Each structure stands twice: as C-alpha cells, then as structure tokens.
N, C-alpha and C positions, 0 to 999 in steps of 0.2 A: 277904186281899188278894192279887192277882196280883203276884208278884215281878218287878220290871222287870229287863231284861237289857241291858247296855250293850255294843254292838258296838265293838270296838277298831280296826276297819279297815273300809274300803269296798272292794268288789270292782272293781278296775280291769281294763283290758285286759291289762296285764302281770302283774297279781297277782290272778287270779280267786279267788273264795271257795268253799270246799267246802260243798255242801248235800246234801240227800238224793238228788238225781239226778245227781250229778257236780259239776263246777265251774260257778260262775256268774261271768260277766264283765259289767261295766257300762261302757257307752260314753257319755260326756258329749259330745253334739254341739257344734260350734263356734258354732252360730247361723246358719251359712251353709246354703244349699240343697245337699242331697246329690243328686248325679246319679243318674238312674234306673239306669244301668248299675252304678254303685258300690253302690247299695242291693241290686240283684239279686245281685251278688257277695257281699255281706254275708250274704244269705239262704242262698246256696249254701255259704258257709263255716260257717254255723251248723248246717246239716244234715250237712255233711261231718265236722265235728269235734265236734258235739254232738247233742242229741236233737231239734233243729228247733223248739223252743219259743222264741218271741221275746216279750218284754214291753216295754211303754213305760210308764215310771213317771209319777208325778204331776209330777215335774220335767222330764219330756220326755227322760229318759235311756233308752237302749236297753239291755236286758238279754238276754243269750243264755245258755241253760241247758244242762245236761248235758254240759259240755265235758270232754274227757279231760285228764289231767294232763301235758300237754306244751305246747310253745310254738307249735304249728302254727297254731292259730286266731289268736293274737296276731300272728304273722308275716303271715298272709294279710290280716287286716283292717287291720293297721297300714299296709300299703301303699296302702290306699284313702283315707287321710287324712280319715276320718270323725270320729274321736274326738279330744278334747283331753286334755292331761296336766296334772298339777298341781292347784292349788286350783280346784274347779269355779266357773266364771264363767257364770252362766245368763242367757241373753238372751231377751227376749220373742219368741215364735215367728215373727212376721212382720217383725222388725226390719229396716229398710233397704229393704223392698220394698212395704210397704202405702202407700196413697194419701197419707197425711198424714205420712210419715216425714220428719222435719227433719234427722236425722243418722243416719249408719250406725253403729248401736249395736254391730253385729258387729265393726266395725273397732276401736271403743273397747274391746270385750271382749278382742280379740286383744292390744291394747297392755297391758291390765290383766294378762292371763295371763303375759305376758313379764316385767312388772315384779314380779309377786308370786311368780314361780317360786322365787327363793332362800328364801322364807319357808316353802315347802311342808313341809320336814322338821320345822319347829318348831311346826307347827299340827296340831290334831286332824284325823282323816280326814273328819269330817263338816262342817268349816268350809266355807262357801260364800258367794259374792257374787252378787247379782242386779243386772243392768243392764236397767232397764225403760225403753224408749223412749217410753212413754206411749200406745201404740196400743190398739186395741180388745181384742186378746188380751194383756192385761196380766197381771202376775204377783202381784197383790195377795194371793192366798190362799196363796202359797208363803212359808215362813219362810226366812230367811237371816241370816247373821251381819252382813253389810254389805248395805244396800239403796241403790241409786242410781237415783232416778227422774229422768229427763231432762225438762226443760221442753219445751213444744210448739215453741218457737223453737230449741231445741238450743243455748242459750247458757250454761246452768248445770244443775246437778243438785241434787236434794234428797237429802241423806244421812241415813239412819237406821240404827239398830243393833239387832240381836237381835229376831227375830220376823217375823210377816207384816205386811202394810201397816197393819193395824188395831192391832197390839200392839207394833210396833217403837218404840224410843225415838228421837224426832226430834232430830237434832243441828244441822242447819242447811243452808243453801244454799251451794254451792261453784261458782265459775266453771268452765266446762268444761275450761279449760286446766289446772286444778288438781285435777281429779277423780281422776286416777290416783294422784297423790302423796298425796292425802287418804286414799284407800282403803288405800294402802300403809302410811301412818303408823298408821292404825287397827288393821290386822292385825299390824303390828310390836308395838304395845302389847299386843295380845292374845297374841302369841307369847311375850312376856316373862312371862306368867302360867302358861305351861306348856301341854302338849298336851291337857290336859283342859278348858281354858278355852274358852268360847263367847262369842259376841257379847252374849248376855243377861247373862252374868256381868260383862262389861266395863261395860255400861250401869248395872247395879246397884252395882258396886263404886266406880266413879268419879263417877257421876252425870253428867247431860247437860252441865252448865255446865263442870265440870272437863274433860270430854272435849272440849268445844268449844275450850277453852284449849289442851289438849294437841295438838289437831289443827290449831290455828291458823285455826279457822273463825270468821269474823265475821258471815257472812250470817244472816239471820233464821232462827230455829228453825222457826217456822210449824207448820202441820199439813198432813197429806195427806188431803184430803176423800175420802170413799168414792166409788168409781166403779161404774158398772153391771157386773153379773156378766160375767166373761170366758167366752165360749162358743165353743170351737173347732169344734164340729160345725156344718156348714153351709158356705155360700160366703162368701168374703171378697174384696172388690175389691182389686186390686193396682195400683200406679201405672203399670204398662205397659199397662193396659187389660184384662188377663186376670184370672182369679180363682184363689183357692186354695180347694180343697175339703177341709174337715175331716171326717175319718172316725174314729170311736172304736173302740177295741179292747174287746170285752166283757170286763169284769173285768180290763182291762189286759194281756191276753195274746192271742196267736194262734199260728199255726204258719207255717213258711216256705212251704208250698205255697199257703196262702191269700194270703200277702203277695206271692208271685211272680205269682199270677193277678191280683191287684190292680195290680201294677206293669205287667204286660202290657197291661191295659186302659188304664192311664194313658198308657203309651207310644203306644198306638194312637189315643188321643184328643188327642195333641199336648202332653202335659205335659212339663216340662223338669226336674223334680226333686221331692224331698219334703223336708219339715221335720217336726220332732216338736213336740208340745204336750202338755198334760195328758192322759195316757193316750190320746193320739190321734195320728194321722198327717195331715199337711197335704200334699195333692197340689198342686204349684205350676205355674202357667202354663197353665191350662185356659180354653177358651171356655165360655160359659154352657151350650152344647149338650154340650160335652165333659164338663163337670162333672155334668150330669144323667145322662149315659151311665155314667160311672165310679161315680156314687152307686148306680145300679141294680145294677150288678155287685157293688159292695161289700156291699149289703144281702143279695144272694143268697149271698155268701160268709160271711155271719154277722157282718159288721162293723156298727157302730152308725152310722146315717145320719140319725137323727131326734133332735133335742135333748131330746124328752120320753120317750125310751126309758128305762124304769125301771131297766134294768141299769146305767145310768150313775151311779146314786145308791148303788151298793154298792162299797165298797173291799174287795176280797178278796185276801189274800196267796196265795202258791202253795199253801200247806197241805201236809198229809201225803199221800202219802209223798215228794212232791217236795222239801220242806224238812225237814231232819233235826230242826229244833226244833219243828215243828208237831205238835199233838196232836189235831187234827181235819183232815179233808179239806176245808178251807174253799173251795177253788176248785171242787171237785166239788159241794159244797153250794150254791154261789152261784146257779146257775140256778133251783133249786127255791125258794130263799129269795126271789129276785126275783119269782117268780110268786106265792108265798104272801103276801108282804108288799107287794104292789103298791099297796094303799091307804095304806101308810105312806110310800111313796117319792114324795113330792110335790115333791122338790127342795129342801126347807127344811133338810135335813141329809144327811150321808152315813152310811149304815148301814155300820159297820165290822165286817167278818167276818175275825177274826184267828185264825190257827192257834195262837198262843201269846201270852204277855204282852208280847213285844217290840213288837208293834203296828207292824210295818214298813210295811204298806200305807197306814196313816193315823195317824201319830204324834199328831196333834192330838186334842182332845176331840171327842166326838160325842154327839148326843142318845141314840144307841143303839149299843152296841158288844157284839159277841158274841165271846167269847174261848175258845179251846180249852183244856181242862184234863182230862187223863186220859180222853180220849174223850167227855167231856161238854162242853156249851157254857155258860159263865158269861155272864150278862147284866149289863152295866154301863150305868147310866143317867147321862147328862150327865157323861161322863168319858172317860178313855182306857183302853187295854187293861191298863194297870198298876193301875187303880183297883179298889176293892172292889166285887164283884158284888152284885146284889140277889137272885140266885137262880141255879139251874142246871137244865139239862134235857139229856136224852140227845140226842146229835147227830142220830140218826134221827128224833127227834120234833120237832126245831127248826122245820121248815117249818109243821107243823100248829099249833104253839104261837104262832108269829109271825102266822099267819092269825087266830088267836083274839085276839091283842093288837090287830091291825089293826081287827078288827070292833069291839072295845071303844073304841078311840080314835076311830073314825068316829062312833060313837054319842055320844061325849062332846064332840065337836068343836063349838065355838061359831062363830058367824058371824065370818068374817075371820081365824080362827086357822089357823096352819099346823100341820102334824103336830108339828113341833119344839116349838111353843108348847104344844100339848096335853100332850106328854110331860113338859115342864118343869112345867106347872101341876099335873098329877096325880101327878108323880113316878112315872108308869106304874104306879099301883095295879092297873089291869087286868092289866098284865104280870106283877106279882107273883102275882096270883091264878091267871093262866094257867100260870105256872111251877109253882106249888104243886100244881095239878091234875096236871101232868105228873109231878111227883116222887112223887105218890101213886097212880100207876097210869094 
C-alpha cells in the first residue's frame, strides 16, 4: 500500500512552502474580479522572483513556483490585493456578476473571513469554507469543512459539513442574517477538537442532530439535489450583458509569458478583469465577438478552449524534479498519457497522475490513479493515491500500457456504459494483464 503523507501546512503568500524547484506560494482569490493590470503585475512578479510557472488549482487558487527565500514576492503581490488571508473562504467563480445572482456572495465571504479570522490559529491549515451562490459554475465537486449553499432568492443558506456536495452531512437551513454566526459556531466547535480535526470528524463525532442543537439550527435538514455538471470552459452570460470566457490550463499549469499574451489579447478585446475557476481562468466583460477572438488566441497559446479536450480529464501534479516528494515526472508524462489514453478519457472520471502517494492534485478517489514509486508507476483502481495498487509499470512504458488498457476497455464496453462503469465492472482485469505484460518484458 502507498503510505499516505499528511501535510502540516499550506503554502500561503507570507509563508511559502519549499519544493523541488524553490518555494511555492498559494494565493486564495477573494472571489472578486482581478483587474487585468493587477494580473499582469502578478505575472511579472512571478517571473522576477520565481521561475515563471503559474498554476491554478482545483479550488481556483493561484500557485506561483520557484520563488526565492525572501519576502520580495510577497511584498510585490501583497500590494495588489489579489489574495486573502486566514481560513480559505471559497466563492463560486461568477458570484455576484452572473445573470441570476440574487446576492453578492463575495461580500458575504468577506464578512465571513473577518468573523472567522480569530479562529485561524486554532484550526488546521486545510480547513476551508465554501460559499456557493447557486449559479451555473457551482462548487459541488469541491470538498470543504463547512458548505453554505445560498437559495435562489438569497433569503437563507443550506449548511452542511465535511465533504463535497454529495457526501457532506446536511445540518439544516439558516436565515441569511444568521449564516455568518452559524459558520463561526461550527468552526469554533471544530477548533475545540484541536488542529487535526476536520469537518468530517465533527459530523461523525457529534452526529447531525446534536450538531443542529449545538448550532441552534431549527430549519429543515433537507437534502441538496444533484445539479448539472459545472463547466467553466466556454462562454457564460453576465448580468451586464457581457460574457465571461472560461479558458482551461492544460494539466493546471502554464507560464507567465503565455498568461501575459492572453491578458494582452483580453485587454485589446475589451475585457475588464479575470477570475479563477477549477483549473481555469475566466476572462470577464467580453462581447461575443471579443470572446471568440480571445478564445482563438488562447488555443494558439496552448490553453484549453474546448470542453471535450481530453487533457481536462487528467489531474497531474507538478511531479519530479519540480516537487521534491515526487518519484516520477508526472507533468512531463501527462501529454503522452493524454494521447495514449484518449479512449479512456470520456469525462466519466478524472485520471489521476500523481508523483507520490500524497495525491495533492486529486485527493479524492478515482476510477484510475497512477502513483509514482521509485521511478515506477503504481496503478490504483477505484481508489486514491494512498490505496493499494493492482500492479506497477516502468514510467517510460506507461503510455503504451495505458493504450493497451484503453483498447481492452473499448472492446469490453457495453451499450450505455461509461469508461468508469467498465473499469468498475471489470475491476480492470485488462489493466492487470497489460501491466503483467509490461513487468515481464
């Protein structure tokens, strides 16, 4: 079994984390639009003080790599007022500006950050809160310790604890005026359990009814019905009559030169800023013609502009030698994997390509996870990077082996089945055979 590793801190702007290519700083955006000039200055600072590699995470955080061990980057970027401090409060990407926005969730998030600030030293570094205004670009697939889903009229919020939308424990509905205090009470109870405690522990430990009583919530527990998949790539109407253009970052990363070229095109096309989404950038305030122009330039720069681009269905960490913990060059392998495994990548699951057992790029379970170990790739089926593998293959042989697996899965696929269904049904017996072939020459 791959031994899991718990990170004891998260890399903030003021306290970046050492990795294989220098220091890594993570910026949690406020949920407000970042001005184009400010974003250009961020790119310049990333190149001046680091190696110019910029990542956007699954939560929409901005990561800058290769930083030197001084405070110069933090000083330059801090002045831009892009990042927030304290407990991460994550807002859906188009909160407050899309056509059906009933409430400014960004303002609610600001109030929450201020109220929760005193609890920051008492809580673990990965504790997070989600404020979801209920728009098209919802946050259902993201896990959080506290989830707040605002109703369409903006009168109340549905509070749940620990997990993504499907797995979180529902606690109840709260009037909007009481949302901030309810979230504060929940995290205060969590803080009393120590810095290792997470929302899921709270839900298991006290149970939903006891939590409801502790939080003073009397509204219906209810359930949160599934919503259509949240798709950032493409155009999204805004309430001022313009559109936002969603552009993906291949495998979650790019460089400052490509970003600056994209921002230059956005500026020329009349955009007024950017926001971040799930491994994507949203260019705000474009006309339909402007969006088409920026999309064409983005595609030429190597960004993802089509929702069916198979690279979107691979979660790859930075890998070796960028990350000191990684045991394979996962990001270098990713393009070849995307090509070889194209028939596997139907969107029914995310193929997780992890440099080590920490699984930073995709902590959740996946139908297929590749984990680096001593220069080889362990293959985990229907599990996470920390779970027991079914076999192993040399890193250089991985693309060919995945192509063999893809061919076997396609042959075994029944009418109406997704690839994830096939993998679950067969427990990837073809994959085991393919790996066995690789191990024997």
